[in-house]
C-alpha angles and dihedrals in degrees: 000000000000123000099277117188125194128178093267092053092045089053095051093044089054090051089047091055093042093050093053088052090050092052098047095045096044116119095208136049090241090057090052089050092051090051091051091050092051089047091054094047093049096048096052093067089051092054101041118086120178091209095055122060093195094059093046088053090048092052092051093048091047091051093051096047094044091046091053090048090049092049090051091048092048090047091053092048093052091046090051090051093048097042097037096126094049105083093184087081094058095099093047093046093051089048092052096047093043093050094048089053091048089053090049093057096038097250123164130291087032094044102106094102095050105073092038092055094044088054091065098047137090116249091256091057091044088055092051092047095048095046121015097035090059095059099078098044091046094050091046089048091055090055094061111015126166102212099200093047091045094053090057092047090049091057093044091052094051092047097047091042091054100040095038091059094053099088100031123126096176114086091210092056092043090056090045091057089045086054091052089050091050089049089067089055091046091053093052089048094051090051087056099046141318093242093059089047089051093051092046092048094049093049093046090049091050092053095043091048091058091051094046090046093051097046092045091050093051094037093234119158105154132054093235088059087067090058100051103036114105090232131169105264091223089056091049090049092052093049090053093048086056092049090054090047090053089050089055104246110175107245091052133079094250090068094059100076090040091052091054093048091049090050093053092043092053090048088056094048096247091144100150093049091048090050092053091047093053093045093050090048087058090054092051090049088050093061093042090052091048089059093047093047095051095043096049104033105033115093099228128179105260122216099233093188092053108072122164111231110205122186114237095238090057092047092050089049090055091044092051092049093046091051087055089050092052100039095035095098090059091053092043092061086067088071089069096048 
């Protein structure tokens, strides 16, 4: 199914964007909370589809988890207002606000809802949930972050994101665990500076958008569908290039933000965290390469009658984006000139 937009969807997408802007530009915690609530209520109509039971279930699960996180956030705001003069509560307050934000964006150890909900969504909604829906919680997290707590969470994120994707056959779940893994990197980048986080986030969104667009266009949801589809080899190759870029393999664009984060972390003597980050990136690359290896080299039975017809303009769009992904590292060196 292609990315179809009707007037209802356009309206809710507009509110979704607007609510994020409300949250990140609010000058009080209550304003942030109101923005989050509007965001939640605008995303649910985008997920739910009366013809699909899975998406209806996903929208209900999403509503419940986000409502719990919002209640937690509101409770911590009210506690902060009441006990403002008592500085002994500072650690507990930051812990409460941080954990509610982590739950909002589907970060480990509050990640259990995230892959399940993504499994019941269309690719367009998956893309929104993995990218846009992370902006508000991330920005709010940077206002009131507890560094020691966040360092532990960063490591848990990268470990769970890498190990969780090992035995997945669903591409949506695989990308959701990849998103959890990238959240760890994003948290470390937001601890360094907001500009680095913004760059990381934009490049990650760009790479994930290519993947979601390709899979949506070809109606692919499982790994074994990649084997048996009578797909253009060039298109297969481009998808796998983007997989490697998403994993952060050096010649590609996806490595660039990770390289910067690693540099800053080493400069600040976070050697152990950097080591874990790099090791977990190798594991994510392992399961990406496993997909590539099996799709390109295995001699599978091809369904001759099922041929994917892709319009030239879509193919050229994917080709152009993949070229950016491949040659991106060359352009990125210009930033350091």
